[in-house]
N, C-alpha and C positions, 0 to 999 in steps of 0.2 A: 550736455549744457556747458559750455564755456564758464569758467570761472570770473566772476562781476569783477570788473577793473577799478581800482578806486578813483575816487574821483578828482579832477586837478584843487578842489577844495580840501578834501581830505589831505592831498601831497602837501600843499600850502600848510596844513596844518601840523604833519610829520615833520616837515622841514627843522624847525629848530630843535625837536627832541633829538633828530638823530644827530646835527652839529654839534649838539653839546656832548652826544655819546661818542662821535668821534675825536672831539677835544679831550673828552676824558680819558680816552684811551692811547693819545698821543703822549698827553702828560703822564699817566702812568708809564709808558715806556720811556720817558726821559726821565723819572723820579729817581733823583740821587740814590744810590747804592747804600743800603746799611753795613758798615764795614770798618775796619780800623784802616787808616789815610797813613801811611808812613810818608815822612817829613823828606824831602829833598833838599839839602842846603850846599852853600860853595865854603871856602875855605880848607878844604883838606882832609875832612875827616870821614870816614868809612861809613856812611848813612845808611847802606845798602848794608850792613853786618848784620848778621842772623837770620839768615834766608827762609830757616823753616820755623821761626819763633812766631810772625803773625799768624800764618796759616794753623798751626795747632791752636792757635787762642781763640781765634775764630772758630775753629771745631769745638772746641770746649763751652764756647760760649752757645755757640747752636744747640748743642745737645743738652745742658744745662739749663736753658733760661727760656724764655719765650718769645726772644727777637730772634727774627728770618735773619741773621746776616750772611753775608754771602761768603763765598769759601774761599777767595782771594782777596788778596789786599789791596787798596788803592794808593799810588804813590801819586803825591802831589808837592809843587813849589809852594811857598807862601803867594807868589803871585800868580798864581794858576787861577783859574775864574771858578774853579770846580772846589777851590778852598771852601766856601760856604756848606756846602754839600754835607761836609762830613765833622760830626759833632767830636769826632775822639781823632786827634792827631799822635802819633808815636815818633818820636827822635830818638835816635840813639847814635852810637859809633866812638871812636877810642882815641879821634884827634881832634883838629881844631874844626871850629864852626865860626861863620864871618856872616853878619848879617849886613844887606846894604841900608841906608836910611829909608830906602823905600819901604823895604820888606820889615824894618820895626816897627814902622806906622801899620801896616797890613796886617802883623802880627798882633799886634795891640789891639786894634779894632777886630780882628775876629776873636779874641778872647773876651775882650767887652760886649761883644754881641751874643756871649754865650757859649763860644766853642772853649774845647777840654784840650790841652797839651799835655800829654807822658812823655817828661824825659828819662831816659834812662842810660846812665853813666856805663857805658861798656869799659871803663876803666881810660881816663885819658881826656875825656871830655869835659868834666869837673869846670877848669880855669875859663877855660872859652864860654861854657853854657852860662856862669855867672855873671860873666863881663857883657854879653850878649841881653841876658836879661833884664840886666840893670839898668840897658838903654830902652829897651821896651817898657818898663816900668820903673823909671828912676826914684819914683816916691814910695817904692815898696820895695820889702825886703822876701827872701825867702826865707819861711819860719819853718820849724818843726811841725807837722800836722800833728794835732791832738789824738791821742790813742781812741779817744769817744768818738772820732770822726767817722761819718758813715763809709769813707773808703777802707774800711777794716772793718768794717760790718755790715755793709748792703747784702751779700748774700753768704759769705763764711766770716767767719770771726777770725781776726789778729789780735787778740788782747795784748800780742806785746808788739805789734804793729810790724812793719815791713818785715819780712823773711828774709834769712840773708842764706842767698846760694851759693855763692864762691867766695873765698876768704880774700886772693889777691893780697893787700899788705896788712889784714886782720882786722881794719877799721870796723865798727858796728855797722849793719845795715840802716841808714837815716832816709827816712820821708819828709823831704821840704814840700813845701807849697809856698804858693801865691795866690790871695783871696781877694776877689772883688766882691767886697760886703760881706755877705754870709757866705758865698760860694767860692768853693775851689774851682781855681781855673787852671793852676799848674799843677802838676805833682811831678817832684822829681824825686827818684830813686836813686839813692845814691850808697856807694859802696855795697849793692845787694847783687847784681847782674843779672836782675828779674827776667829780662831778654835772654839770656843765656838758658835760664829755665825752662824757657818756653820751648827751647830748640829740642829737637828728636833727640829723644834720651841716650843713643848711641852716639852724637856727637861730642860730648862733653861726659859720658857715663855716670852721670849723675843719680841718686837713688831716686827708687819712685816718690819718694817722700817729700823730696827736693821739690822734684817736676812738677809733684801734684800741689805743693804749696806756691808754688811758680803760678802756675794754671789759675790757681783760687784768686789768688793776688790780682792777676790780670782782669780776671771776672769782674771781680768789686769794683776795679777802676772804672771799666768798659760801662757797667750797669751806672756806675755814680753820674759819670760823665752823660748819659744819653737821659736818664732820668732826672738831672738837675736843671736843664738845658731851658732857657724859660721861654715860655712859647711865645711864639712872635705874634 
């Protein structure tokens, strides 16, 4: 005896549910990836520096937290439509950065809408980064982030603040930030070389302790960025 075929009425009742299911599957396939987005910029600076840094940081985040991050970084420009998908932007380099007027407006909007920018001075970026951030937020200053702030305690404790990874000219490591209300929207790691510390240990032959300190600080920054993002 053959199986009874569903009636047209039953099929009609099932179609809306099937449509919702298909829509959900399509949406899931297009959902933004949870990862670190490396910011590509103009001006001559090597935005692509430290190639092993972000993959190593992502591996540490995946292993030590509950965040299901990807294994690979994203790469975006400020004008990329995908910019809004990523809660954490990472900017680094040794040289100059120059934003267009349109990029200034877009970056300001990204940060005001809950995005987080981590800028890591890889030695030589300081002057141009400060200049461009003054264009993004002319009414706000880069200030020292208080040692009580969650970026220093979110997962790991850094009671003395940002770790010093490489010496360069011997200045102390300092964590500067731009606050939008109570939320830290920009964190600038200066005279630290945090991203270098994320790199494969054989790249700079850093001690295991320095490599670990850099990864721990990076995890704190990522966790803060994701958990402090306003709910749309």
